[in-house]
C-alpha positions as CSV (number, residue, x, y, z in Angstrom):
1,M,91.8,63.4,116.2
2,A,93.0,63.3,119.8
3,I,94.4,59.8,119.6
4,K,97.9,59.9,118.3
5,I,98.4,57.4,115.5
6,D,102.1,56.5,115.2
7,D,102.3,52.7,115.1
8,H,101.8,50.1,112.5
9,R,98.1,49.3,113.3
10,G,97.4,53.1,113.3
11,Q,99.0,53.5,109.9
12,Q,97.0,50.6,108.6
13,L,93.8,52.2,109.8
14,V,94.7,55.6,108.2
15,E,95.5,54.0,104.8
16,M,92.1,52.2,104.9
17,I,89.9,55.1,105.7
18,Q,91.6,58.1,104.1
19,Q,89.9,57.3,100.8
20,W,86.5,57.2,102.3
21,P,83.9,59.9,101.6
22,K,84.3,62.8,104.0
23,E,81.1,62.1,105.9
24,D,82.0,58.4,106.5
25,F,85.6,59.4,107.5
26,E,84.3,62.0,110.1
27,T,81.7,59.5,111.4
28,F,84.3,56.9,111.8
29,Q,86.6,59.3,113.7
30,Q,83.8,60.2,116.0
31,M,83.1,56.5,116.7
32,M,86.7,55.9,117.4
33,M,86.8,58.8,119.9
34,V,83.7,57.6,121.6
35,R,85.3,54.2,122.1
36,F,88.5,55.8,123.4
37,E,86.5,57.7,126.0
38,E,84.5,54.6,126.9
39,F,87.7,52.6,127.4
40,K,89.2,55.4,129.6
41,A,86.1,55.3,131.8
42,V,86.3,51.5,132.1
43,L,90.0,51.8,133.0
44,K,89.3,54.4,135.7
45,A,86.5,52.3,137.2
46,N,88.1,48.8,137.1
47,G,92.0,49.2,137.1
48,I,94.4,48.2,134.4
49,S,94.2,44.4,134.7
50,N,90.5,44.2,134.5
51,F,90.4,46.8,131.8
52,V,92.7,44.6,129.6
53,K,90.6,41.6,130.2
54,E,87.3,43.4,129.4
55,F,88.9,44.9,126.3
56,Y,89.8,41.5,125.0
57,E,86.1,40.4,125.3
58,V,85.0,43.5,123.4
59,F,87.6,43.0,120.7
60,D,86.8,39.3,120.2
61,D,83.1,40.1,119.8
62,A,84.0,42.6,117.1
63,V,86.1,40.0,115.4
64,V,83.3,37.4,115.3
65,Q,81.0,39.9,113.6
66,G,83.6,40.8,110.9
67,K,85.6,37.7,110.4
68,T,85.0,36.2,107.0
69,L,87.3,34.3,104.5
70,V,89.9,33.9,107.2
71,S,91.9,30.7,106.9
72,C,93.3,30.6,110.4
73,S,92.0,27.7,112.5
74,K,92.8,25.8,115.7
75,G,96.0,23.9,115.4
76,C,97.4,26.3,112.8
77,H,100.3,27.9,114.6
78,F,103.0,29.0,112.2
79,C,102.3,32.7,113.1
80,C,103.4,31.8,116.6
81,R,107.0,31.8,115.3
82,Q,107.8,35.4,116.0
83,N,108.3,37.8,118.9
84,V,105.2,40.0,119.0
85,H,104.8,43.4,120.6
86,V,103.2,43.4,124.1
87,Y,102.2,46.2,126.4
88,K,103.4,46.0,130.0
89,A,99.8,45.8,131.2
90,E,99.2,42.8,128.9
91,A,102.3,41.1,130.2
92,A,101.1,41.5,133.8
93,V,97.7,39.9,132.8
94,I,99.5,37.0,131.1
95,A,101.7,36.5,134.1
96,E,98.7,36.5,136.4
97,Y,97.0,33.9,134.2
98,C,100.2,31.7,134.2
99,R,100.3,31.8,138.0
100,E,96.6,30.8,138.3
101,H,97.0,27.9,135.8
102,G,100.5,26.7,136.7
103,I,102.1,27.7,133.4
104,E,105.8,28.1,133.5
105,I,107.6,31.1,132.0
106,P,111.1,29.9,131.5
107,K,113.7,32.7,131.8
108,I,116.5,30.9,129.9
109,Y,114.2,30.5,126.8
110,L,113.2,34.2,126.9
111,K,116.8,35.4,127.2
112,E,117.8,33.3,124.3
113,Q,114.9,34.8,122.2
114,M,116.1,38.3,123.2
115,R,119.4,37.7,121.5
116,Y,117.7,38.0,118.1
117,G,116.1,40.8,116.2
118,W,112.4,41.0,115.5
119,K,112.7,39.5,112.0
120,E,115.6,37.0,112.5
121,L,114.0,35.3,115.6
122,A,111.4,33.5,113.5
123,K,114.1,31.5,111.7
124,T,115.9,30.3,114.8
125,E,115.3,27.3,117.0
126,V,113.9,29.5,119.7
127,G,111.5,31.3,117.4
128,W,108.4,29.6,118.7
129,C,106.4,31.4,121.2
130,V,107.2,30.3,124.8
131,F,103.5,29.6,125.3
132,L,103.0,27.3,122.3
133,K,102.2,23.8,123.7
134,D,101.5,20.9,121.4
135,G,100.6,23.2,118.5
136,E,98.1,25.3,120.6
137,C,98.3,28.5,122.6
138,S,98.4,27.7,126.3
139,I,97.4,31.3,127.3
140,Y,94.7,31.7,124.6
141,P,92.1,33.6,126.7
142,V,94.7,36.3,127.5
143,R,96.8,36.3,124.3
144,P,97.9,39.9,123.5
145,I,96.2,42.2,121.1
146,A,99.0,41.7,118.5
147,C,98.0,38.0,118.3
148,R,94.2,38.7,118.2
149,N,94.6,41.2,115.4
150,Y,96.2,39.0,112.8
151,F,94.0,37.3,110.2
152,V,95.4,35.3,107.3
153,I,93.4,34.7,104.1
154,S,96.0,32.9,102.1
155,N,96.9,29.2,102.3
156,P,97.9,28.6,106.0
157,K,100.9,26.5,105.0
158,L,102.5,29.7,103.6
159,C,102.8,31.0,107.1
160,D,105.6,28.4,107.5
161,I,108.4,30.9,106.5
162,I,111.0,28.2,106.9
163,T,109.5,26.0,104.2
164,Y,108.1,28.9,102.2
165,P,110.5,31.9,102.7
166,S,109.4,35.3,101.4
167,E,112.8,35.8,99.6
168,K,111.7,33.0,97.3
169,G,108.5,34.7,96.4
170,F,106.1,33.2,98.8
171,R,103.7,35.7,100.3
172,V,101.3,35.5,103.2
173,V,98.2,37.6,102.7
174,S,96.5,39.0,105.7
175,K,93.2,40.8,106.1
176,V,92.5,44.0,108.0
177,L,89.2,44.0,109.9
178,V,88.2,47.7,110.2
179,F,86.3,47.8,113.5
180,P,88.6,45.4,115.4
181,L,91.5,47.5,114.1
182,M,89.8,50.7,115.3
183,L,89.4,49.1,118.7
184,S,93.1,48.1,118.8
185,V,94.2,51.7,117.9
186,A,92.0,53.1,120.7
187,F,93.5,50.5,123.0
188,G,97.0,51.6,121.9
189,G,95.9,55.2,122.7
190,I,95.0,54.2,126.2
191,M,98.4,52.5,126.7
192,K,100.3,55.6,125.3
193,E,98.4,57.8,127.8
194,R,99.7,55.5,130.6
195,K,103.2,55.7,129.0
196,D,103.1,52.0,128.6
197,E,105.1,51.5,125.4
198,G,105.7,47.8,125.9
199,G,108.2,45.8,123.9
200,S,108.7,42.2,122.7
201,L,106.9,39.4,124.4
202,S,110.1,37.9,125.7
203,E,111.3,41.3,127.1
204,M,108.0,42.1,128.8
205,L,107.7,38.7,130.4
206,L,111.3,38.4,131.6
207,P,110.5,39.9,135.0
208,Y,107.9,37.3,135.6
209,S,110.0,34.3,134.5
210,K,112.0,31.7,136.5
């Protein structure tokens, strides 16, 4: 496979499909490569910002077709208490959206978030996403792929890791949607070709903050 799989999403995909019959596995690989080449063509024709926006639409359509038994719903926002991975191109699209809609990106808050590691941030007072407003995502149309590709099937209240910490035996169960995951891995492949490794949301947005 030409797409290098070396991140968490990629490993999830490999674990899911490696037990499939050989013909199904090979067909899926071919589908993934076709998508990858299609995405490269869209990127070349439209530029990185438009590509990211168009990809989000394709991804969301795939999610609608495969989304069943997912307990996530509007107003449920405990998963917004973490610092997700964001590619530089995604951060630029978010910053553009914020400029167009008058959404502030506060530098002090982002810097405070950057003091903590990936896992410990969620348990701090600044663990909430900078874009969470009144329990809802204020940049929902351009939220990053890391947010789009997370589907919980357990009781939503368990996502409140302060009240229900994993060290006391509470577990959040998430669901992997195969085709959306395939798309996200192909998207990651495009970003790697561009040498856009990205980083935490707070780190990537800091240059756009005030």
